[in-house]
N, C-alpha and C positions, 0 to 999 in steps of 0.2 A: 645551443643544447639542440640535438637531432631531434628533429619531430617525426621523421618517419620512425626512426628508433624508438623513441617512448611510447609513440601510439602501439608500436607492437608489442612494447613490451606489457603497456596496460590489458591491452585487449587480451595477450598469452595470458596473464595471471589469472584476470576476472573470467574466462571462460574456461578454464582449465578447474575451476571450481577452490581455487586456492585463497579467496578474500569472500570472508563471511562477509563485510562493510566496511564503507567508504568514509574517510574522516578528510575535513577538508582544513589543513593546516596554516597557519601563518606563512607569509609571504616569504621566501626563502632572498636572501639579498645577494649570494653568489650561486649563479646560476652555471652549475658543474656540467660537463659533457657527459654523465655517469648519472643517467634517471633512475637507476634502481637505488643512490644513495638520495639522490631529491624524492622519492615515493618510497619509504620505509614501508615494511610488509612482516606484521610481528602477530602471531597467534592468531592471522586471519582477519587482523583489522591494516588498513592501506591507508595509508596518510599522504594526502597530495596538496601540495604546497597551492593557496589560492591564488596565485602569480603563474604558476604553472599552467592551471585549467585555461586562465583568462590567453595566455600564450597559444597554447593549443585551440581554443576558441578560434581565435580570429584566423590563425592559418589554416582553420579545417572549416569552416562555416562554408564559404564561399564555394567552394570547389566541391562542397558534398553538396550543396544546392545545383550547383551545375551537371554534377555526376547523376541526382537522383534523375533527371531529364531524361538522363542517355540508357542506353536499352541493358549495356552491361556495365560495370566499374569493380574489380574483385576488392576493391579497398574499401567500398562505401560501410560496409558490415563494421568493419575496425572505425573507419571517422565516425559514424552516427552516435556509437556508442559511447566515445568521448565526448562528442558534444552531447551527449545525453543528458552523463554525470554534471555539468553545466546548470543546462535548459531542458529540463524535463518537460516541460511545458510545449515545447514546439513540435506540430502535430506533422508537418513536413518528415522531419526524422524518424517519426513511428510509423508513418504510411511508409517512408522507404525501406524501414524494417520488416512491415508486413509484406509488400511487396517479394523483399528478400527470404522470408518466410517460405510463401509460397511457393517462389521458384524451388526452396530445396538450400537456399546457400545458407540458411542461418537455422537450424533446430530450434524446436517448441520449445524442446528441456531449454536450452542455450536461450531464448527469449523468456522465459521464467525464470531463469535465475538473471539475467540481465535487471529486467525490468524489476524483481526482489529487491536487489542491491541500490536501483535509484529511490524506490521506495523507501526505502529503510534510511537512505540521506535528505529525498523530499518527500516526507510521507501526507502531505495536502497537495500533492501533484497529479491535477484531475484529468490530464492527458496521460499519466502512466496507467493508473487506475481503468481508465476506459481502452487501451490497448490489453492490460491484464484479462478485462470480459472479451473481448478479441480472441486472446488466445485458450479459453475457455472455451469458448464456442467449436475449437479447431480442435479441442480434445474432449475424450467422456470423461465427465464429470463425475469421478469414481470420490469414492470415502476421502482415500490417503488424498486427494489432489480439493476438497471440501476442507479438509482439516487443515492442509496450506492454507489453504487462501485467508479461512476463519482466522488462525493466528497471526498472518500478515493482519487480519484488518483490527485485530488487538492492538501489534504493538504500534503502527500506525494512528490510533486514537491513542495511546501512553504519550506517543510523542508530540500530538501536536493537538491542542485542549477545542474541543466543540468541533472535530476533522470529519464535517458532512459527508465530505466525498467517501474517506474511508467507512462511515457508517451506509451511506450509499451501497456503497461496493457490497458489503456487507449484507445488507439487505437482498439485495441481486443473486447473491450466491445462493442463501435458503430459499429464495422464492423458485430456485428452478429444483428443489427438491420436495418432494411432495412428502416428505417423510416425517409423523409425528414423532418420530424418537428421535428425529433432529431437533425438529422445533422445541419438543421437552429439553433436551441435551443442552442447547443454545439456550433458554430462557433458566435453566439453573446456574449457565455459567455465568450471565449478564447481572444476575441476580447478587451473586458475588464482587461482580465485578464494579455494579453501582454502588456498592457500599463505601469504596473508596474516591470515586466520582462523584458524589452526590449533586453537585452543582452543572454537568452538562447534562441536559434534558435530550438529547440524542439517544442513550440508553433507553432513556423510561418510554419515550417514542417507540423504539425498538420492541421493546418488552408487550406493550400494547400490542404491537403486530402481533408478536408471539402470542400472545393471549387468545387474539382472535381468528388466527388459526388454529389454535388450539380449541377453538368452539366455547372461548369465555365458560370454563365447567366453572361450576361454583367453588369445590376446593384451591382451586387459581384463585379465583376472586378475592375471597376471604384470606389467603395468604397474602395476594398484592396490597389489599388496603390495612391489614396488620402490618405489612412492614414497612408501609412507606406513613404509617403515624409513628411507629418506634422511629424514624428516621428522621421524622418532622420534630420528634422529642430532643433528638439528639442535634439535630441542626433546622432551627425554625426558622431560619434567614435564608435558608433557598429558596427561589421562585420557584425552581423546577419541581421541588419535590411538591409543592402544592398544587402547580401543574397538574402533576400526576395525579395528586387525589382528585383534584376536580373532573378528571376525564373520567376517574375510575367509578366514582359516586354514584350517575345513573344506574350502569349495569349491577352495580353492588347492593343498590337498593331496590332494582327491580327483580331482583333474587331470591334477598334475602328480607324483603318487606313486604 
């Protein structure tokens, strides 16, 4: 298998927005020279055999580390992308890509695309979420960008149970928007989402934050208390519901009694 051609092919189809999601496939027993056949791309879904990723990682790891200390290396953007598909929590590779972004070698839009693909494949990658936050500081946090981040947080929370890193990133996003309209929309969305995820306390803790940002309004507290009581009736064995009610009771009682 031609390592250089394989790296060029993966980098090209990913950065040209041909790939919507990456999947790790079972190992290939016969490694032909044709990387296109080894890594099928159908309807935006790219499949890469696990042993192909392992071969690429072992070939690229040390020379990427060596190149990261050098002032210039044209291939580091390609190498680091492929390496991060396998090991997204290596901060050295993300820091290298930060440097390349600052130098203008990698565009911020390309980096948003790459990090999004990696989070779809590795939804609990703390280093990738940290890199997304760095990207957000380099861009104006417009409503479209915020919507994209919140959508990504929902996707990663769906894919990994009690995904602390996803919820922390979501909190970071809304904290940087002092808008009651955004907090209200988020609270409505999360009330629907938690109905299908009653055992995840992260969403209830996040709702408590939104309620506090909205000023603990009596109508909000009344709805919240009534809703959690209904959920407890339906799912009495879930500790997350009881703990959410425990947090609500002091505020609810002080307003209504």
